[in-house]
C-alpha angles and dihedrals in degrees: 000000000000132000138196112295111264142125109311115265108256114225133183116200131205113186125138097208106087094204093052092042093052089045095054089047090057093044093051090049093051089050092056096256124128118230100206093182139001125198141187093218141030095239093064093048091051093047091057103032092108091055097045095046095193129184093221136024117208113197137175112224103229115046139145138333101032100002091222114103109329091128096053096046087048089053090051089051092047093055093048092051095037112021093181096053116112113235123195120180117203113189148139092232141055109232095199104185101052092031090059089053092049094050100037094083090070093223122141129235093079135114137173119189132172111232095220092051100052098110098196146006090245089056090054092046090050092051093051090053095046093048092046088051092053100267131132125239121186132169108234089234089059090052094049094047092047090050092050095046093050091063095049117038091188089066087067091064116105120232092261090048089056091051092052091043091052091050090047087055089056089058098254122155124232088262091051092050092051090053092050096047095036095234132116123278088239089060090050093051089050088054094048091050088050091049090053092049093049094049089050089241103157120195100251098165093238106059123068102233096194090056089048092049093051091048090054090049094050094048090055 
């Protein structure tokens, strides 16, 4: 696939798998793109983004240290800092909560593809070009999952958060939940905070978010 002669498209890449990272660098090079930097985690990419000044950032979704949603959160940060930067997420997973935030603005220059569903190298090269030019490229499975999650906020909870939510509904304290799940109280607190965020339960100072979360759970 060839495109009109111009300065090479400058790409930064964050992918924790060494084999996939090096494979993508070679693919981009063969396509006439310039990979100005490649990282094994999102934090390193963010730390040097002002120096690399890319046209497009390609990120995995789950990377160190927690392997949950680092890539999506980094993409949101990048778009806030550099609104004209193209962002392409490549993942095996659909991270619904943050992906919805990333896509809800309706602005272009955004892509989300599932690695296992990219049919050809030409398809990936075309996606890179389209996103860098302000287009939007979304895997149909991503679209379907985001739409289903939008109608059911509980669907965005992780398996661990659902365990915590179920125990909250039984009236257990954070300490009791920690004992039941054999995890630290701090880990429970993080899950509870995430549950509140996903259910859009803001700390108003007047409403008891824990009770409201449980009511939402019981009404499912």
